[in-house]
DRENDO-1510 file (C-alpha; in Angstrom, 1 decimal, always signed):
<recs>
REC; n; res; u; v; w
REC; 1; UNK; -82.1; +45.9; +30.7 .
REC; 2; UNK; -84.6; +46.4; +33.4 .
REC; 3; UNK; -86.8; +49.1; +31.9 .
REC; 4; UNK; -87.6; +50.9; +28.7 .
REC; 5; UNK; -85.9; +54.3; +28.3 .
REC; 6; UNK; -88.4; +55.1; +25.5 .
REC; 7; UNK; -90.7; +53.3; +23.2 .
REC; 8; UNK; -93.1; +54.7; +20.6 .
REC; 9; UNK; -94.6; +54.3; +17.1 .
REC; 10; UNK; -93.4; +55.4; +13.7 .
REC; 11; UNK; -96.3; +55.0; +11.3 .
REC; 12; UNK; -99.7; +56.0; +9.9 .
REC; 13; UNK; -103.0; +54.3; +9.1 .
REC; 14; UNK; -101.4; +51.8; +6.7 .
REC; 15; UNK; -99.0; +48.9; +7.4 .
REC; 16; UNK; -95.5; +50.1; +8.4 .
REC; 17; UNK; -92.6; +47.9; +9.2 .
REC; 18; UNK; -89.2; +48.7; +10.8 .
REC; 19; UNK; -86.4; +46.5; +9.6 .
REC; 20; UNK; -83.1; +48.2; +10.4 .
REC; 21; UNK; -81.6; +50.5; +13.1 .
REC; 22; UNK; -78.3; +52.2; +13.8 .
REC; 23; UNK; -77.1; +54.6; +16.5 .
REC; 24; UNK; -74.7; +57.5; +16.3 .
REC; 25; UNK; -72.2; +58.6; +19.0 .
REC; 26; UNK; -74.7; +61.1; +20.4 .
REC; 27; UNK; -77.4; +58.5; +20.9 .
REC; 28; UNK; -79.6; +59.4; +18.0 .
REC; 29; UNK; -81.3; +56.4; +16.4 .
REC; 30; UNK; -81.7; +55.9; +12.7 .
REC; 31; UNK; -84.5; +53.6; +11.5 .
REC; 32; UNK; -85.4; +52.2; +8.1 .
REC; 33; UNK; -88.2; +49.9; +6.9 .
REC; 34; UNK; -91.2; +50.0; +4.7 .
REC; 35; UNK; -94.2; +52.3; +4.9 .
REC; 36; UNK; -97.6; +51.5; +3.5 .
REC; 37; UNK; -98.9; +54.8; +5.0 .
REC; 38; UNK; -99.1; +58.0; +3.0 .
REC; 39; UNK; -98.4; +61.4; +4.5 .
REC; 40; UNK; -102.1; +62.1; +4.3 .
REC; 41; UNK; -102.9; +59.0; +6.4 .
REC; 42; UNK; -100.7; +60.0; +9.2 .
REC; 43; UNK; -97.1; +58.9; +8.4 .
REC; 44; UNK; -95.0; +61.4; +10.3 .
REC; 45; UNK; -93.0; +62.9; +7.5 .
REC; 46; UNK; -90.8; +65.8; +8.5 .
REC; 47; UNK; -87.8; +67.5; +6.9 .
REC; 48; UNK; -87.1; +64.8; +4.3 .
REC; 49; UNK; -85.6; +63.3; +2.3 .
REC; 50; UNK; -89.0; +62.9; +0.5 .
REC; 51; UNK; -92.2; +64.1; +2.1 .
REC; 52; UNK; -94.5; +62.6; -0.6 .
REC; 53; UNK; -95.7; +59.0; -0.6 .
REC; 54; UNK; -94.9; +57.4; -4.0 .
REC; 55; UNK; -97.3; +54.4; -4.0 .
REC; 56; UNK; -97.3; +50.7; -2.9 .
REC; 57; UNK; -94.8; +50.3; -0.1 .
REC; 58; UNK; -92.1; +53.0; +0.2 .
REC; 59; UNK; -88.8; +52.5; +2.0 .
REC; 60; UNK; -88.5; +55.1; +4.8 .
REC; 61; UNK; -85.7; +56.6; +6.8 .
REC; 62; UNK; -86.2; +58.3; +10.2 .
REC; 63; UNK; -83.9; +59.9; +12.8 .
REC; 64; UNK; -85.1; +59.8; +16.4 .
REC; 65; UNK; -83.5; +62.3; +18.8 .
REC; 66; UNK; -81.3; +60.9; +21.6 .
REC; 67; UNK; -84.1; +61.5; +24.2 .
REC; 68; UNK; -86.6; +59.5; +22.1 .
REC; 69; UNK; -89.0; +62.4; +22.3 .
REC; 70; UNK; -89.3; +63.2; +18.6 .
REC; 71; UNK; -88.2; +62.8; +15.0 .
REC; 72; UNK; -85.4; +64.9; +13.7 .
REC; 73; UNK; -86.4; +63.9; +10.2 .
REC; 74; UNK; -88.5; +61.2; +8.5 .
REC; 75; UNK; -89.2; +60.6; +4.9 .
REC; 76; UNK; -89.7; +58.2; +2.0 .
REC; 77; UNK; -87.2; +56.6; -0.4 .
REC; 78; UNK; -89.2; +55.0; -3.2 .
REC; 79; UNK; -91.0; +55.0; -6.5 .
REC; 80; UNK; -94.3; +53.8; -7.9 .
REC; 81; UNK; -93.5; +50.1; -7.2 .
REC; 82; UNK; -92.8; +48.5; -3.8 .
REC; 83; UNK; -89.7; +49.6; -2.0 .
REC; 84; UNK; -88.3; +48.2; +1.2 .
REC; 85; UNK; -85.6; +49.5; +3.4 .
REC; 86; UNK; -83.8; +46.7; +5.3 .
REC; 87; UNK; -80.5; +47.8; +6.5 .
REC; 88; UNK; -79.1; +51.2; +7.8 .
REC; 89; UNK; -75.7; +52.6; +8.9 .
REC; 90; UNK; -74.5; +56.0; +10.0 .
REC; 91; UNK; -71.1; +57.7; +9.7 .
REC; 92; UNK; -69.4; +60.0; +12.1 .
REC; 93; UNK; -70.8; +63.1; +10.3 .
REC; 94; UNK; -74.4; +61.9; +10.7 .
REC; 95; UNK; -75.0; +60.8; +7.1 .
REC; 96; UNK; -77.3; +57.7; +6.9 .
REC; 97; UNK; -76.7; +54.8; +4.5 .
REC; 98; UNK; -79.7; +52.6; +3.6 .
REC; 99; UNK; -80.0; +49.4; +1.6 .
REC; 100; UNK; -83.0; +47.4; +0.6 .
REC; 101; UNK; -84.8; +46.3; -2.5 .
REC; 102; UNK; -87.1; +48.0; -5.0 .
REC; 103; UNK; -89.5; +47.1; -7.8 .
REC; 104; UNK; -89.5; +50.7; -9.0 .
REC; 105; UNK; -87.7; +51.7; -12.2 .
REC; 106; UNK; -85.6; +54.7; -12.6 .
REC; 107; UNK; -88.6; +56.5; -14.1 .
REC; 108; UNK; -89.9; +57.0; -10.5 .
REC; 109; UNK; -87.2; +55.8; -8.1 .
REC; 110; UNK; -85.0; +58.7; -7.0 .
REC; 111; UNK; -81.8; +57.6; -8.6 .
REC; 112; UNK; -79.0; +60.1; -8.4 .
REC; 113; UNK; -75.2; +59.8; -9.0 .
REC; 114; UNK; -75.0; +56.0; -8.7 .
REC; 115; UNK; -73.9; +53.3; -8.4 .
REC; 116; UNK; -76.3; +52.2; -11.1 .
REC; 117; UNK; -79.0; +54.5; -12.4 .
REC; 118; UNK; -80.9; +51.9; -14.4 .
REC; 119; UNK; -83.3; +49.3; -13.1 .
REC; 120; UNK; -82.2; +45.9; -14.1 .
REC; 121; UNK; -85.4; +43.8; -13.9 .
REC; 122; UNK; -87.4; +42.1; -11.2 .
REC; 123; UNK; -86.5; +43.4; -7.7 .
REC; 124; UNK; -83.1; +45.2; -7.5 .
REC; 125; UNK; -81.1; +45.9; -4.4 .
REC; 126; UNK; -80.6; +49.6; -3.8 .
REC; 127; UNK; -78.2; +51.7; -1.8 .
REC; 128; UNK; -78.8; +55.3; -0.8 .
REC; 129; UNK; -77.0; +57.9; +1.2 .
REC; 130; UNK; -79.0; +60.6; +3.1 .
REC; 131; UNK; -77.2; +63.8; +4.1 .
REC; 132; UNK; -76.8; +64.6; +7.8 .
REC; 133; UNK; -79.7; +67.1; +7.7 .
REC; 134; UNK; -82.0; +64.5; +6.3 .
REC; 135; UNK; -83.1; +66.9; +3.6 .
REC; 136; UNK; -81.8; +65.1; +0.5 .
REC; 137; UNK; -80.1; +62.1; -1.0 .
REC; 138; UNK; -76.4; +62.4; -1.7 .
REC; 139; UNK; -76.6; +59.3; -3.9 .
REC; 140; UNK; -79.1; +56.5; -4.7 .
REC; 141; UNK; -78.8; +53.7; -7.1 .
REC; 142; UNK; -79.3; +50.1; -7.9 .
REC; 143; UNK; -77.3; +46.9; -7.4 .
REC; 144; UNK; -78.6; +44.0; -9.4 .
REC; 145; UNK; -79.1; +41.9; -12.5 .
REC; 146; UNK; -82.0; +40.7; -14.5 .
REC; 147; UNK; -83.4; +38.4; -11.7 .
REC; 148; UNK; -84.4; +39.3; -8.2 .
REC; 149; UNK; -81.8; +41.0; -5.9 .
REC; 150; UNK; -82.3; +42.2; -2.3 .
REC; 151; UNK; -80.1; +44.4; -0.2 .
REC; 152; UNK; -80.2; +43.3; +3.5 .
REC; 153; UNK; -77.3; +44.7; +5.4 .
REC; 154; UNK; -75.0; +47.7; +5.2 .
REC; 155; UNK; -72.0; +49.1; +7.0 .
REC; 156; UNK; -69.8; +52.2; +6.5 .
REC; 157; UNK; -66.1; +52.8; +7.2 .
REC; 158; UNK; -64.4; +56.0; +8.5 .
REC; 159; UNK; -63.7; +57.2; +4.9 .
REC; 160; UNK; -67.4; +57.0; +4.0 .
REC; 161; UNK; -67.2; +53.8; +1.8 .
REC; 162; UNK; -70.4; +51.8; +2.0 .
REC; 163; UNK; -70.5; +48.0; +2.2 .
REC; 164; UNK; -73.7; +46.1; +1.2 .
REC; 165; UNK; -74.7; +42.5; +1.5 .
REC; 166; UNK; -77.8; +40.7; +0.4 .
REC; 167; UNK; -79.2; +38.0; -1.8 .
REC; 168; UNK; -79.3; +37.6; -5.6 .
REC; 169; UNK; -80.8; +35.3; -8.1 .
REC; 170; UNK; -79.0; +37.0; -11.0 .
REC; 171; UNK; -76.1; +35.2; -12.6 .
REC; 172; UNK; -72.8; +36.9; -13.5 .
REC; 173; UNK; -74.2; +37.5; -17.0 .
REC; 174; UNK; -76.2; +40.5; -15.7 .
REC; 175; UNK; -75.1; +41.0; -12.0 .
REC; 176; UNK; -72.4; +43.7; -11.8 .
REC; 177; UNK; -69.6; +41.4; -10.6 .
REC; 178; UNK; -66.2; +43.1; -10.3 .
REC; 179; UNK; -62.9; +42.0; -8.6 .
REC; 180; UNK; -64.4; +39.3; -6.4 .
REC; 181; UNK; -64.5; +37.5; -4.0 .
REC; 182; UNK; -66.3; +35.1; -6.4 .
REC; 183; UNK; -67.3; +36.2; -9.9 .
REC; 184; UNK; -69.3; +33.1; -10.7 .
REC; 185; UNK; -72.9; +32.4; -9.7 .
REC; 186; UNK; -72.9; +29.1; -7.8 .
REC; 187; UNK; -76.5; +27.8; -8.4 .
REC; 188; UNK; -79.2; +26.9; -6.0 .
REC; 189; UNK; -82.1; +29.3; -5.5 .
REC; 190; UNK; -79.9; +32.3; -4.7 .
REC; 191; UNK; -76.4; +33.4; -3.7 .
REC; 192; UNK; -75.3; +35.9; -1.1 .
REC; 193; UNK; -73.5; +39.0; -2.5 .
REC; 194; UNK; -71.1; +41.6; -1.1 .
REC; 195; UNK; -70.4; +45.0; -2.7 .
REC; 196; UNK; -68.4; +48.0; -1.8 .
REC; 197; UNK; -69.5; +51.5; -3.0 .
REC; 198; UNK; -66.5; +53.8; -2.8 .
REC; 199; UNK; -66.9; +57.4; -1.7 .
REC; 200; UNK; -65.0; +58.7; -4.8 .
REC; 201; UNK; -67.4; +57.2; -7.2 .
REC; 202; UNK; -68.1; +59.7; -10.0 .
REC; 203; UNK; -70.0; +58.2; -12.9 .
REC; 204; UNK; -70.6; +61.5; -14.6 .
REC; 205; UNK; -66.9; +62.0; -15.1 .
REC; 206; UNK; -66.7; +58.8; -17.1 .
REC; 207; UNK; -69.7; +59.9; -19.2 .
REC; 208; UNK; -68.2; +63.3; -19.9 .
REC; 209; UNK; -64.6; +62.3; -20.8 .
REC; 210; UNK; -63.8; +62.7; -24.4 .
REC; 211; UNK; -67.1; +64.4; -25.3 .
REC; 212; UNK; -67.9; +67.9; -26.4 .
REC; 213; UNK; -69.2; +68.6; -22.9 .
REC; 214; UNK; -65.7; +67.9; -21.5 .
REC; 215; UNK; -64.1; +70.2; -24.0 .
REC; 216; UNK; -66.7; +73.0; -23.4 .
REC; 217; UNK; -65.0; +73.7; -20.0 .
REC; 218; UNK; -68.3; +73.9; -18.0 .
REC; 219; UNK; -66.7; +71.4; -15.6 .
REC; 220; UNK; -69.8; +70.3; -13.7 .
REC; 221; UNK; -69.5; +66.8; -12.4 .
REC; 222; UNK; -71.1; +64.6; -9.7 .
REC; 223; UNK; -68.9; +63.5; -6.8 .
REC; 224; UNK; -68.8; +63.3; -3.1 .
REC; 225; UNK; -65.8; +65.0; -1.5 .
REC; 226; UNK; -64.7; +68.6; -1.5 .
REC; 227; UNK; -61.0; +67.9; -0.9 .
REC; 228; UNK; -60.3; +65.9; -4.0 .
REC; 229; UNK; -58.1; +67.1; -6.8 .
REC; 230; UNK; -59.3; +65.9; -10.1 .
REC; 231; UNK; -57.3; +65.4; -13.3 .
REC; 232; UNK; -59.0; +65.6; -16.7 .
REC; 233; UNK; -58.0; +63.4; -19.6 .
REC; 234; UNK; -55.7; +66.1; -20.9 .
REC; 235; UNK; -53.8; +66.3; -17.6 .
REC; 236; UNK; -55.4; +69.6; -16.2 .
REC; 237; UNK; -55.7; +69.7; -12.5 .
REC; 238; UNK; -58.7; +71.3; -10.9 .
REC; 239; UNK; -60.0; +72.0; -7.4 .
REC; 240; UNK; -63.5; +70.5; -7.0 .
REC; 241; UNK; -66.1; +72.5; -5.1 .
REC; 242; UNK; -69.3; +70.9; -3.9 .
REC; 243; UNK; -72.8; +72.4; -4.0 .
REC; 244; UNK; -76.2; +70.7; -3.3 .
REC; 245; UNK; -79.6; +72.1; -4.3 .
REC; 246; UNK; -82.9; +70.3; -4.2 .
REC; 247; UNK; -81.3; +66.9; -3.6 .
REC; 248; UNK; -78.8; +67.2; -6.4 .
REC; 249; UNK; -75.1; +67.2; -5.7 .
REC; 250; UNK; -73.0; +69.2; -8.2 .
REC; 251; UNK; -69.3; +69.9; -8.5 .
REC; 252; UNK; -67.8; +73.0; -10.0 .
REC; 253; UNK; -64.2; +72.5; -11.2 .
REC; 254; UNK; -62.0; +75.6; -11.0 .
REC; 255; UNK; -58.2; +76.1; -11.2 .
REC; 256; UNK; -57.8; +78.5; -8.3 .
REC; 257; UNK; -58.7; +78.0; -4.6 .
REC; 258; UNK; -59.6; +81.6; -4.0 .
REC; 259; UNK; -62.7; +81.3; -6.1 .
REC; 260; UNK; -64.8; +79.6; -3.5 .
REC; 261; UNK; -66.6; +82.8; -2.5 .
REC; 262; UNK; -68.2; +83.0; -5.9 .
REC; 263; UNK; -69.1; +79.3; -6.3 .
REC; 264; UNK; -72.6; +79.4; -4.7 .
REC; 265; UNK; -73.6; +82.6; -6.7 .
REC; 266; UNK; -72.5; +81.1; -10.0 .
REC; 267; UNK; -74.3; +77.8; -9.4 .
REC; 268; UNK; -77.4; +79.6; -8.2 .
REC; 269; UNK; -77.7; +81.2; -11.6 .
REC; 270; UNK; -77.5; +77.8; -13.3 .
REC; 271; UNK; -80.4; +76.5; -11.3 .
REC; 272; UNK; -82.6; +74.6; -12.3 .
REC; 273; UNK; -80.3; +73.9; -15.3 .
REC; 274; UNK; -77.8; +71.9; -13.3 .
REC; 275; UNK; -79.2; +68.5; -14.1 .
REC; 276; UNK; -79.4; +69.4; -17.8 .
REC; 277; UNK; -75.8; +70.5; -17.8 .
REC; 278; UNK; -74.6; +67.2; -16.2 .
REC; 279; UNK; -76.8; +64.7; -18.0 .
REC; 280; UNK; -77.9; +66.6; -21.1 .
REC; 281; UNK; -81.6; +66.9; -20.5 .
REC; 282; UNK; -83.6; +69.8; -21.8 .
REC; 283; UNK; -83.9; +72.9; -19.6 .
REC; 284; UNK; -84.8; +76.6; -20.0 .
REC; 285; UNK; -82.6; +79.6; -19.3 .
REC; 286; UNK; -83.9; +83.2; -19.3 .
REC; 287; UNK; -82.0; +86.0; -20.9 .
REC; 288; UNK; -81.5; +87.5; -17.4 .
REC; 289; UNK; -79.9; +84.2; -16.3 .
REC; 290; UNK; -77.4; +84.5; -19.2 .
REC; 291; UNK; -76.5; +88.1; -18.3 .
REC; 292; UNK; -76.1; +87.2; -14.6 .
REC; 293; UNK; -73.9; +84.2; -15.4 .
REC; 294; UNK; -71.6; +86.4; -17.6 .
REC; 295; UNK; -71.3; +88.8; -14.7 .
REC; 296; UNK; -70.4; +86.1; -12.3 .
REC; 297; UNK; -67.8; +84.7; -14.7 .
REC; 298; UNK; -66.2; +88.1; -14.7 .
REC; 299; UNK; -66.1; +88.0; -10.9 .
REC; 300; UNK; -64.4; +84.6; -11.1 .
REC; 301; UNK; -61.9; +86.0; -13.6 .
REC; 302; UNK; -61.0; +88.8; -11.2 .
REC; 303; UNK; -59.3; +86.3; -8.9 .
REC; 304; UNK; -58.4; +83.7; -11.4 .
REC; 305; UNK; -55.1; +82.5; -12.7 .
REC; 306; UNK; -54.2; +83.5; -16.3 .
REC; 307; UNK; -55.1; +80.0; -17.5 .
REC; 308; UNK; -58.6; +80.2; -15.9 .
REC; 309; UNK; -59.1; +83.7; -17.2 .
REC; 310; UNK; -58.6; +82.4; -20.7 .
REC; 311; UNK; -61.0; +79.5; -20.1 .
REC; 312; UNK; -63.7; +81.9; -18.7 .
REC; 313; UNK; -63.4; +84.3; -21.6 .
REC; 314; UNK; -63.8; +81.4; -24.0 .
REC; 315; UNK; -66.8; +80.2; -22.0 .
REC; 316; UNK; -68.4; +83.6; -22.1 .
REC; 317; UNK; -68.1; +83.7; -25.9 .
REC; 318; UNK; -69.6; +80.3; -26.2 .
REC; 319; UNK; -72.5; +81.2; -23.9 .
REC; 320; UNK; -73.3; +84.3; -25.9 .
REC; 321; UNK; -73.4; +82.3; -29.1 .
REC; 322; UNK; -75.1; +79.2; -27.7 .
REC; 323; UNK; -72.5; +76.6; -28.6 .
REC; 324; UNK; -72.2; +75.3; -25.1 .
REC; 325; UNK; -75.8; +75.6; -24.2 .
REC; 326; UNK; -76.9; +73.7; -27.3 .
REC; 327; UNK; -74.6; +70.8; -26.4 .
REC; 328; UNK; -76.5; +70.5; -23.1 .
REC; 329; UNK; -80.0; +70.9; -24.5 .
REC; 330; UNK; -80.5; +74.2; -22.8 .
REC; 331; UNK; -82.9; +76.7; -24.3 .
REC; 332; UNK; -83.4; +80.4; -23.7 .
REC; 333; UNK; -87.0; +81.2; -23.0 .
REC; 334; UNK; -88.2; +78.1; -24.8 .
REC; 335; UNK; -86.3; +78.7; -28.0 .
REC; 336; UNK; -83.1; +77.2; -29.4 .
REC; 337; UNK; -80.2; +79.5; -29.3 .
REC; 338; UNK; -78.8; +80.6; -32.7 .
REC; 339; UNK; -75.7; +78.7; -33.8 .
REC; 340; UNK; -72.3; +80.4; -33.4 .
REC; 341; UNK; -71.3; +82.4; -36.4 .
</recs>
């Protein structure tokens, strides 16, 4: 090229480093790297996915508009340890995929959905998907073993599957080897690795199958696509509906396609209990929430199949008596619900 079309800085008063770049079909640029600058020292956070500096070095992701005149979004991905973004890709819908490495454990790193929600020791590679608006993570998780692992490059196919490559010092005893191409660590200081993260990954489903939560018919699972038909272990088929709030992606499984109009309202009444419902963490529900949920369940039933009507009626009874809520660690106004009589 003979001249710069645009050139400018992304950074604050600390040390900030760009490591990876991708471009979409409209000419928007997507950048990742590491930021030693906090938002209060001038790092140009805007929109998301995280506007708050987390300590050490944070990985960052930024989208630059096609004209190069401004940031569409910019934010951190990181925890209290050092986090480095090294590779980035973008799909046709504008979702950004980032890989890098992190010293942050799951206590502070924004793990959500997968592929691995537990830090494995040393430096772990990570992979994260940022939604097209830049407001939240669709998923984020680790790839690694007990030794050091680094994610360095990433690509995405037309179906939204992500492909990650990098370097690992972890042997097959702790590194999550599966299928191939080579399941045995080969020695030397480190090996290269390649991993595919499939778009239909749904770790919460595996965690719920065969448990009281599955039988309770709340049917809230993590997943990525709204056109997938799911089958439970008992053979029941559901339509999966996607809803995202505050960075958490949640699926509501229902048996009738005409219920979409009520989905958002129902899930709004469960907030901020959604995470508790999925992973069993304590949460609080007010009496007003419970009344509103029962009303929305009745609205669902008005358009539901006979089978779903029966399920919803049973769920209403369980909600009234606390059976389901106790299974998920949900309290009403700070007190445990009474057991069902």
